[in-house]
C-alpha positions as semicolon CSV with decimal commas, in nm:
position;residue;x (nm);y (nm);z (nm)
1;M;7,484;10,531;11,311
2;S;7,497;10,229;11,109
3;S;7,417;10,388;10,790
4;L;7,722;10,642;10,850
5;A;7,940;10,336;10,909
6;S;7,826;10,172;10,589
7;D;7,885;10,494;10,399
8;L;8,238;10,513;10,530
9;R;8,300;10,141;10,418
10;V;8,161;10,220;10,076
11;E;8,389;10,535;10,058
12;R;8,701;10,345;10,149
13;T;8,628;10,048;9,914
14;P;8,715;10,218;9,596
15;R;9,025;10,377;9,752
16;M;9,144;10,053;9,868
17;R;9,104;9,900;9,534
18;A;9,284;10,187;9,390
19;I;9,573;10,145;9,616
20;R;9,580;9,762;9,554
21;V;9,576;9,820;9,187
22;L;9,856;10,064;9,209
23;L;10,067;9,839;9,439
24;R;10,010;9,556;9,184
25;V;10,133;9,769;8,900
26;L;10,422;9,890;9,087
27;L;10,521;9,540;9,187
28;G;10,477;9,407;8,847
29;V;10,681;9,680;8,671
30;G;10,952;9,704;8,948
31;G;10,960;9,376;9,084
32;G;10,919;9,213;8,739
33;Y;11,210;9,415;8,601
34;A;11,452;9,332;8,887
35;A;11,363;8,975;8,875
36;S;11,400;8,938;8,489
37;A;11,712;9,131;8,503
38;A;11,875;8,908;8,781
39;C;11,760;8,589;8,620
40;S;11,869;8,691;8,281
41;A;12,217;8,779;8,416
42;A;12,246;8,459;8,608
43;L;12,132;8,244;8,299
44;A;12,400;8,420;8,098
45;I;12,672;8,339;8,321
46;V;12,552;7,973;8,372
47;L;12,540;7,922;8,001
48;V;12,894;8,045;7,966
49;R;13,032;7,853;8,259
50;A;12,839;7,539;8,244
51;M;12,714;7,500;7,878
52;G;13,026;7,636;7,689
53;F;12,846;7,921;7,503
54;E;13,045;8,206;7,373
55;R;13,000;8,527;7,590
56;G;12,836;8,728;7,326
57;E;12,591;8,455;7,219
58;S;12,495;8,406;7,583
59;T;12,434;8,773;7,634
60;V;12,208;8,812;7,333
61;L;12,008;8,500;7,396
62;C;11,952;8,602;7,754
63;A;11,857;8,958;7,668
64;M;11,592;8,821;7,436
65;L;11,477;8,588;7,695
66;G;11,460;8,864;7,951
67;F;11,204;9,053;7,758
68;A;10,981;8,741;7,747
69;F;11,030;8,670;8,126
70;Y;10,954;9,042;8,205
71;L;10,631;9,026;8,017
72;F;10,536;8,696;8,186
73;A;10,629;8,852;8,538
74;L;10,432;9,156;8,456
75;L;10,126;8,975;8,350
76;W;10,152;8,730;8,640
77;A;10,180;9,006;8,896
78;L;9,865;9,168;8,754
79;T;9,655;8,848;8,756
80;T;9,760;8,661;9,054
81;A;9,528;8,631;9,351
82;K;9,769;8,728;9,622
83;L;9,998;9,026;9,602
84;G;10,220;8,897;9,878
85;R;10,302;8,579;9,690
86;A;10,407;8,780;9,384
87;A;10,636;9,004;9,630
88;L;10,785;8,684;9,762
89;V;10,856;8,519;9,421
90;F;11,005;8,838;9,276
91;G;11,223;8,893;9,581
92;G;11,325;8,523;9,582
93;G;11,413;8,549;9,213
94;V;11,616;8,866;9,267
95;L;11,801;8,715;9,553
96;L;11,870;8,388;9,370
97;G;11,954;8,549;9,042
98;Y;12,202;8,795;9,177
99;G;12,346;8,524;9,433
100;V;12,432;8,321;9,128
101;V;12,586;8,619;8,947
102;Q;12,807;8,694;9,265
103;W;12,895;8,331;9,290
104;L;12,983;8,259;8,934
105;S;13,103;8,593;8,835
106;P;13,483;8,604;8,747
107;I;13,505;8,951;8,898
108;M;13,318;9,119;9,173
109;V;13,016;9,303;9,026
110;S;13,048;9,586;9,272
111;A;13,408;9,653;9,175
112;V;13,279;9,790;8,850
113;L;13,092;10,077;9,023
114;L;13,405;10,216;9,197
115;P;13,544;10,522;9,035
116;L;13,880;10,501;8,862
117;P;14,156;10,713;8,981
118;I;14,219;11,031;8,772
119;G;14,579;11,103;8,695
120;G;14,852;10,909;8,810
């Protein structure tokens, strides 16, 4: 009976590793993208409001920095020891970034998504 249990554990171990790797890649790709987009948008608004940058310069600078941040986030998600820590950091970055965007944005971001009336 013990050999059957050990065979089952050996069979589950590669599957669990594959699932963990898949979750890690999905978190790195999706969570890293969301966190980098949120932080880039927040930084662009902060640069315009607090530092006096032009809107176009701020947008281009933060778009370029967003690529570097996304690469860092993806690599960090793939190499960190704890998957939960990466999820918390990415979730916190998304909430903080979009919170700053909502707080400092001159218009409501959700207002852009509303359909415009057709006709008049």
